[in-house]
N, C-alpha and C positions, 0 to 999 in steps of 0.2 A: 294822404298817411292821417288816421286819428292824432289829436293833439293829445300830450302828455296828459293834461287834466284829464280830457274825456276818456282815455283808455284805464286811465288808477280811477276815477270815480265807480269806474263798468266794474272793476273789479272787487271795490269795497263793494258796493250792493250786494257782491256773490257770495261774501265771507261767512256768513252765515251755511251756506249748501256746502261750502269748499271744506269750512271746518266739521262738518257733519259727514261728509264723503270721508275724509281722514280717518275721521273714530272709526267710520264705519270699516273700513279697511285695515284700521288697526285692530280691531274687535277680532277679525277675519282674516290673519295672517296667512299666507301659503310659499312654501318652498319653491325653487326653482321648479321650471316646465311641467306646474301642478297649480298653476294659476289660473284656475278655472273659472272659479264665481267671481275671482277679479276679475277676469275678462268679458265674463258676459256681464258685468256691471256696467264695464268702460263699455263694450258695444252698444246697449241699451243705451247710454246715456249720449252716445255720439248719434244712434239712430234716431233719438228724440230732438236732436238738431236738424235732422233732415240730409243728415251727411251720409254719401257712399260708405259702409265697412266692409275692409275683409278681417275676417277671424281668421285662426289655426296657425299664422304668418310666424314661423320660427317656435314652430309647435302651438304655443301657446297666445302668441302675438297679436295685435290688434294693428290694422292701418286702416285709415280714413285720412281722405282728403278734402280741405276747402278749396275750393275753385274760385280765383276770382277772372280779373282780366288777364286777356293771355300775358304770357311772360315767364319768369323761370322759375323752377319749383325747389322750394326748401325744405328738410324734415326738421322738426321738432322732435326729441326724444324722451321718455321717462321712462324710468324703468318699478317692474312690479310688484319683484318676489323680496322674500322676508328671509330670516334666518334661523336657524336651527336653537334659538337659544330661549329658555325657559323667562318670562316675564316675572320682575322681581316681583314677590307680594303686597309690598309699596308705594307699586303704580298705581295712580290713579283708576279705580272703580268704573269710575262711567265708560271709561274705553279701555282696561285692558285684554291684554289677548285673551280671548275665551278657548285657543288651541294648546296644548300642556307641550314644552317645549318648542313651540315655534313663537316669533315676534316678529315685529318691524322695529328692530334695532337701527335701522341705517336710513332711514327716513324715505323709503323706496314708496310707503304710504301718500306721503306728502307729495313728493314727483309726481305721482299718477294723479291725488285730488287736484293740483297746479294745473296739468296739462288739460285736464277734463276743463276748468276755467280759462285756459287758455282756448281752447275751442272753443267757446261761447265770444269771447271779448274779438277773437278771428273771425266767425262767423258773420257778426255785428259789423265789423269791417267790410267786409264783403258785401253784405248789405246795402252798405253806405256807399260802393262800389269805391272804397278806399286799398282793395288787396289789386293789388299789381303783380299778379301773378298767382302761384300753387302753392299750399303749405302740408304739405303730408306729416299726417300725426304719427308715431311710432311711440304707442305702449309696448315695452318690451319685455318678455320675460328673462329671468334668469341672469341677473347680473354677477351675482353672490358669487357663483360656482361655474362649473362644468360640466356636460353629461357624461355618459362612457365612453364618447368618441374625443373629450376633450375640448368640445364645442359648447361656448358660452351663449347666453341668447341675444349678444349681437351678431354674433357670426352667423347661428342659425336663420337670424331675420335678413341676414344681407345674401347668403344663400338662396331664399325665398323672394328676392326681387325687391326686398323694401327700398333698396336707395336706388333701383335702377332710374334712371330720369332727373334724379335729383342733383343738383350740384351746388350745394352747400347743407351741412346738418349743423345741429347747435342743441345746446341741452344744459341743463343743472342738474346740481348739488347739493341741499339743504347741507349746512355747517352747524351742528348743534353746539360746538364748542366757537363760533364767530360771532362776534357781532352781530345781534341781531336786527335784521331789516340793510345791510350793507353787502352789495356785491362786491367779490373780489374775482380779477379776470386779465390776464394776460397774456401774450402771443410765445408761441413757441413750446419748448417740453416744459407744462406744468404740473403733471402728474408720473409716477412712475413706473417702469416696466415690473414685471415681479415674475418669478419662474420657482417648481417646488420640487427641492431636493429632496432625495429619498436615500439616506446612505446606509448599507446593510453593510457591518464590520462582522466577521466572520473569526472565531478562535477555536480553542479546542475544550472542552468540558474538562475539569478535573475535580478533586475534594480540595476544598479550602484550607485541610491542613498540609496539604501538600500541591503551594502553586506552580513550584519548578516543574509540574509533571503535564501541564495545560499552559493554555495561553489565554489570558484574560480578555474576550472580547471588550468588557467594561471598561477596563483599563484604556487599553486603545483607543474606545470611542473618545472618553474624556481625554485624552492627550493630543485629539484630533479637534473636538470640539474647541480645546484653546488654542490650537496653533491656528483654526480658521479665523479666531474672532483676531489674532494678532496680523495676520498676511493680509487683511482687508488693510489694516495702515499700511504697510507696506508693498502693497501690489496695485494701487492705483493711484493716481494723482492727487494731492492734495485739494485740488482745485474741483474736483470730480466727487462728486455724490455716488455713493454704493454704499450696502449693508449686507452682511449674510445673520441669519439669526436662526438657530435650532430651536424651536415649539415644541417638540415631544422628543421624548425617549424611550426607548422599550427595549428591554431586554434581560435574560438571568430568571431560571426556576427555583433556586432556592437560596436560604441566607448562607450556607456551608458548602457552595459548588460555583466554580469559578463559569460565567455566562460565554457561552459560545456562540451565540448571537445576540447583537445589538444592532437595532434599526432606528436611526436619527429622521426625524422630518421637518424640514426645515423652509426656508426662501431666501431669495437673493434679491435684491432691489437695485435698481439704479435706471437711469437716463439715457446714456451714452453707449450705443453697442459695444465696443472696446472694453468699458468698462464692464460690462455682462460678461465678454469673453474670459476678460481677466479674472473677473470673483470664481467664474467655473476653474476656471485651470487652480485658483488658488486652495479652494475648497480638497479638489482633488491631491493636490502637492502636500496640504496638509494630515493628508490621513495615509499618504503613503509610505509612511514609517510602520503600519500595519503588517506588511510585507516583509519586513527586516526582520520585524518581532517573531515570525512565524504566522501571522494571524494573514487577512487579505480585507479589502474594503471595495465596495464597488457603487459607483453615484450612479442612479439612475435622477435624469434631470425631465421633469413634466412641462411641457410648456405653458409659460401662462398667459398674461396678458401684457402686451408691447408698451412702452410708454406713449400718454395720452399727448401729442403733439398741437397744439391749435395754431391754423394755417392764419399768417400775419394779417394778409390784407382782410379776411374776412374776419377776426379777430379787433382791426380798429375800428371796421366799420360796426359791428355788435357793440363796442365799449362807446362809439359816438353818441349810440342811440340811446343806452343805459343812462352815459349822462346825460343828456337831451329830456331825458323821462325820470331820473330821480335828482340830478345834481351832480357836480362834481365831488362833494363830500361823501356821496354817497354810493360811491362808484372809485374800489381802492385797486392796487394793483397786487396779484395775486405771490405770494412766493411759493415758488415749486418744494413736492410734497412726494415722499416716495410711495406713498400708499398706490393703489392700481385701481383702475377702472377699465373696463369692456368697451365703454365712449374710444376708446383708441381705436377700435376694429373699425367704426365707423368713420373713426377722422384718418387712416389710412386709405378707404373707398373713396371719400369726396373730401372736399374742406371743411375742416370742423372749428367749431369753437364750442368751447366748455367754461363754464362756469362755478360759482360757488356764491350761494346767497347763506348770509349767518344768522342762524338760526338759537341763539342760544338762549337759555333761562337763565334767569335770577342765578340760580346754582345749575353752571353750563356740566350738562353730562355727556359721558363719551360715547360714540358711535362704535356697536359690538357688542355693549352693555346692557346686564338685565335690566337698567333704570336710565335706559335709551329715551331719551322724549324731547320735542321741539318745543320753540314759542309759533304759537298756529297762528298768530298775529301777520306771518309773515308769509301764508298762502297767499293773499291776494296778490300781495308783492310779486311771489313767484311764476302769479299766471302772467301779470302786467309784463315782467322783465322777459320771460318767453316769447311773449305775443310781439314785444317791442324790438328782441333780437329778432325772429324771424320776419318782421316788416322791413329792420334796416340790412338784412341781408338779402331780400327781395330787391331792394333801392338800390343795394351796393351791384349787384348782379344786373340789373337792368340799365 
């Protein structure tokens, strides 16, 4: 196995290329399942390393393999898609998005650039005879959303055989609000599951001067929202984590007409399935009063992502590798967060290890925000971390 200093020194030599690649991707963001330019760039870079490349995996994904000595096979994943967010006008003009209404507001450009760097590091390790197995590189489309059949990029890649023969998978996410250069990792549930809620509340229209002649769907919806927030505090154990949020409400036609239909769209987040079920029931019960008032409420639940659950044994192996690589003070326990990630599907198929890498600027930026950005000095750290994680998994499995 490459020494910690050798691996990181080689990654540092790649820093200018990694930054240039990340900025190129940032200038040309593409939404989920539309990553045609990104996938072509990735495939060209991998072919330049003389790696066998498979394109069109899970629609627009790219897969390549680095084959070393006979041994186990592990996968390393990076997501490639951007978000439908317009980049703020004060963003850095040198690499701001050139696509109106689309930007890399979550760091997937950094993930893709970093995994390309990892490919170079592991190819060098193979050439030096230090790769004890095979590493499969997964450049995944569409992490941020799902297609018209409700499937995200991870699910599509799994269906296309991306994990066939793989014994473990790893990946990372940059954290724009976490201290730069610090890795955060923990076993067990580390990111929440999420489902989309669509509540249709129906009443009966009437003139605003004669509300007794109608059923105000807007009032029923408002009562339901408040009841749902109160119910969350009473329907799940205080030691369990869960949340219900309604982020959009639409309804009504005129200021002087009672609304006959209001639609609310939101999410529920959880770590444990019993909590998920309790939250579903709480939301339904919170809007049950609509029927007693002469209206109705119908809940549609759109499946989302399950929780990300790190395999304990594999996570221990990766943690030890990261500590050996960077030092104990640069690898810290990760507190669970209720944000969701479709890496969860990969980690449900084979043992998975997902971790975060701090990338905060002096003025930290928020994910999914028009001013999102990261400290690019973490790119060689990320490439090194993924390479070390893959090598540690190979040793663990061997």
